C-alpha positions as CSV (number, residue, x, y, z in Angstrom):
1,M,-44.9,98.3,-34.6
2,K,-42.3,96.2,-32.7
3,K,-44.7,96.1,-29.7
4,Y,-47.5,94.9,-31.9
5,L,-45.4,92.1,-33.4
6,L,-44.2,91.0,-29.9
7,T,-47.8,90.9,-28.6
8,L,-48.9,88.9,-31.7
9,L,-46.0,86.5,-31.3
10,L,-46.8,86.0,-27.6
11,L,-50.5,85.4,-28.5
12,V,-49.5,82.8,-31.1
13,L,-47.2,81.0,-28.6
14,I,-50.0,80.9,-25.9
15,V,-52.5,79.4,-28.4
16,S,-49.9,76.9,-29.7
17,F,-49.1,75.6,-26.2
18,T,-52.8,75.4,-25.3
19,L,-53.5,73.3,-28.5
20,V,-50.5,71.0,-27.8
21,G,-51.6,70.6,-24.2
22,C,-55.1,69.6,-25.4
23,T,-54.0,67.1,-27.9
24,N,-51.8,65.2,-25.4
25,K,-54.7,64.5,-23.1
26,P,-56.2,61.0,-23.4
27,A,-59.6,61.0,-25.1
28,S,-61.0,58.5,-22.7
29,L,-60.0,56.4,-19.6
30,A,-61.7,53.4,-21.1
31,P,-59.4,50.7,-22.6
32,T,-59.3,49.8,-26.3
33,I,-61.8,47.0,-26.9
34,P,-60.6,44.5,-29.5
35,T,-62.9,43.3,-32.2
36,P,-63.7,39.7,-31.6
37,E,-63.1,36.9,-34.2
38,A,-66.4,35.9,-35.9
39,T,-66.8,32.8,-33.7
40,K,-65.7,34.5,-30.5
41,T,-67.1,37.1,-28.1
42,V,-65.7,40.0,-26.0
43,I,-67.1,41.0,-22.6
44,T,-66.1,44.3,-21.0
45,G,-67.1,46.5,-18.1
46,Q,-66.0,48.6,-15.1
47,L,-66.0,47.9,-11.4
48,V,-66.5,50.9,-9.0
49,N,-67.2,51.1,-5.3
50,K,-70.9,51.6,-4.6
51,A,-70.5,54.2,-1.9
52,S,-67.6,56.3,-3.3
53,S,-67.6,55.5,-7.0
54,I,-63.8,54.9,-6.8
55,P,-62.7,52.3,-9.3
56,Y,-61.6,48.9,-8.1
57,T,-58.0,48.5,-9.4
58,N,-56.1,45.2,-9.8
59,T,-59.2,43.2,-8.8
60,L,-59.7,39.7,-10.1
61,V,-62.7,39.1,-12.3
62,R,-63.7,35.6,-13.3
63,L,-66.4,34.1,-15.5
64,A,-68.2,31.0,-14.4
65,E,-69.8,29.1,-17.2
66,V,-73.5,28.4,-17.1
67,Y,-74.6,24.8,-17.8
68,R,-78.2,24.0,-18.7
69,N,-80.2,20.7,-18.5
70,E,-82.8,19.6,-21.0
71,Q,-85.5,21.6,-19.1
72,G,-83.4,24.7,-19.5
73,E,-82.6,25.0,-15.8
74,G,-79.1,26.3,-15.2
75,A,-76.2,26.0,-12.8
76,F,-72.8,27.7,-13.0
77,A,-69.4,26.3,-12.3
78,L,-66.1,28.1,-11.8
79,D,-63.0,26.1,-12.6
80,Q,-60.0,27.6,-10.9
81,S,-57.7,26.4,-13.7
82,Y,-59.8,26.9,-16.8
83,S,-62.5,29.5,-16.2
84,P,-61.6,32.9,-17.9
85,G,-60.1,35.5,-15.6
86,T,-58.6,38.9,-15.8
87,Y,-57.8,41.9,-13.6
88,T,-59.2,45.4,-13.6
89,D,-56.9,48.2,-14.8
90,E,-56.1,51.5,-12.9
91,N,-59.6,52.8,-13.8
92,G,-61.5,49.7,-12.9
93,Y,-62.0,48.4,-16.4
94,F,-61.8,44.8,-17.4
95,V,-61.8,43.1,-20.8
96,F,-62.3,39.4,-21.7
97,S,-61.1,38.9,-25.3
98,N,-61.9,36.2,-27.7
99,L,-64.1,34.1,-25.4
100,T,-66.0,31.1,-26.6
101,P,-69.6,32.4,-26.8
102,G,-72.0,31.3,-24.0
103,E,-73.6,32.2,-20.8
104,F,-71.5,33.3,-17.8
105,V,-71.9,34.4,-14.2
106,M,-69.4,37.0,-13.0
107,V,-67.3,36.3,-9.9
108,I,-65.3,39.1,-8.4
109,G,-62.3,38.3,-6.3
110,D,-60.6,35.0,-5.3
111,P,-63.2,32.2,-4.5
112,T,-60.8,30.6,-2.0
113,V,-60.4,33.8,0.0
114,N,-62.9,36.6,-0.6
115,Y,-65.4,36.8,-3.5
116,L,-68.6,38.4,-4.7
117,I,-71.1,36.9,-7.3
118,I,-72.8,39.6,-9.3
119,T,-76.5,39.3,-8.8
120,D,-79.6,40.5,-10.6
121,E,-81.1,43.3,-8.5
122,T,-84.7,42.2,-9.2
123,T,-84.4,38.5,-8.6
124,N,-81.4,38.5,-6.2
125,Q,-80.1,35.5,-8.2
126,A,-76.8,35.2,-10.0
127,K,-76.9,37.5,-13.0
128,I,-76.3,35.7,-16.3
129,Y,-74.4,37.5,-19.1
130,K,-74.6,36.1,-22.6
131,G,-71.8,36.6,-25.0
132,D,-72.8,36.1,-28.7
133,P,-70.5,35.1,-31.6
134,G,-68.7,38.1,-33.2
135,Q,-70.2,40.5,-30.6
136,I,-68.9,42.8,-27.9
137,L,-70.9,42.7,-24.7
138,D,-70.3,45.9,-22.7
139,I,-72.0,45.4,-19.3
140,G,-71.2,49.0,-18.3
141,T,-70.3,50.1,-14.8
142,L,-71.0,47.8,-11.9
143,S,-71.3,49.6,-8.6
144,I,-70.5,47.0,-6.0
145,E,-69.4,46.7,-2.3
146,F,-66.4,44.4,-2.2
């Protein structure tokens, strides 16, 4: 009987440690995305290396605002002082919180040193991302060579 109780106790301990180990693991590597204010927008995504799929960490991501004329033709401008910017985290994720809604072009890196403008694969033109009021725009994973 003692041997049976000892075996049962050992089994309970193993199951307990296994359950505790499972609950301490993060559910996801993705960051928590804040809910935008009703008049603001959130843009989020991830940057990974195209060849290796390794995340780009601590990489500057900037948003250049798109301006349109009366005919609807657009141009984008990146203001070093005022354009939104953030850095990727240790898993390559970035989050722009509570942005003024609008159209943006994504610029990776420092425009004065080394940068990459995200382009549309079909047109090879700068890709325009549109953030709508009260919405989260998740652009997913961008596989780039930077």
